[in-house]
C-alpha positions in Angstrom: 0.0 0.0 -0.2 1.4 3.4 -1.2 2.1 5.7 2.0 -0.3 8.7 1.7 -0.3 12.0 3.7 -2.2 15.3 3.9 -2.2 18.3 5.4 -4.6 21.7 5.5 -2.5 25.0 4.8 -2.7 28.1 4.8 -0.9 29.9 2.0 1.8 32.4 2.6 3.1 33.7 -0.4 5.6 36.4 -1.4 5.6 38.6 -4.6 9.0 36.6 -5.6 7.4 33.4 -5.7 5.8 31.8 -8.8 3.9 28.8 -9.6 6.6 27.6 -12.0 9.1 27.2 -8.9 6.5 25.2 -7.3 6.1 23.2 -10.1 9.6 23.0 -10.6 10.2 21.9 -7.2 7.7 19.0 -6.9 8.8 17.3 -10.2 11.6 15.5 -8.4 9.1 13.4 -6.6 8.0 10.4 -7.0 4.4 11.1 -5.1 1.5 12.0 -6.9 0.6 15.4 -5.4 -2.7 17.3 -5.4 -4.1 20.2 -3.9 -7.8 20.9 -3.0 -8.9 24.4 -2.8 -12.5 26.0 -1.9 -13.2 28.1 -5.4 -16.6 29.8 -5.1 -18.3 27.4 -2.8 -17.1 24.4 -4.9 -14.1 21.9 -4.1 -11.7 22.1 -6.6 -8.8 19.5 -7.0 -5.5 19.9 -9.2 -2.4 17.7 -9.7 0.3 19.8 -8.9 2.8 18.5 -11.4 0.5 19.9 -13.8 1.5 23.5 -14.7 -2.2 23.7 -16.1 -3.8 22.5 -13.0 -1.6 25.3 -11.0 -2.9 28.3 -12.9 -6.5 26.9 -12.7 -6.3 27.2 -9.1 -5.3 30.9 -8.8 -3.2 30.6 -5.6 -3.2 33.6 -3.4 -1.6 34.7 -0.1 -3.8 33.6 2.5 -5.6 30.8 0.6 -6.2 27.7 2.7 -5.9 24.4 0.8 -5.2 20.5 1.8 -2.4 19.1 0.0 -2.3 15.3 -0.6 0.5 13.4 -1.3 0.8 9.7 -2.1 4.0 7.5 -3.1 7.1 6.4 -1.6 8.5 10.1 -0.8 5.2 11.6 -0.1 6.0 12.7 3.1 9.0 14.5 1.9 7.2 16.1 -1.1 4.2 17.1 1.6 6.9 19.3 3.7 8.8 20.7 0.5 5.6 21.9 -0.5 4.6 23.4 2.9 8.0 24.9 3.2 7.1 26.8 -0.3 3.8 27.8 0.3 4.3 29.2 4.1 7.4 31.2 3.4 5.9 34.6 2.6 
């Protein structure tokens, strides 16, 4: 059974951070990585390894999101994503 971890995070992005940087950061992990965000009352989920998925989420500072990672390095991937999203 694959290792799965999840965590709800309040984003604290700064102006210098881009979704391209986040996309590049997570490409090295073998885990499947998803992010869920409430958009206008509907829960939207995107694969974080998809740049289009990241764009569609329209991440902004102070958004609350759930990160779900599944795979052999899920915990490490979750730590890296949390660190990036809370770097602001």
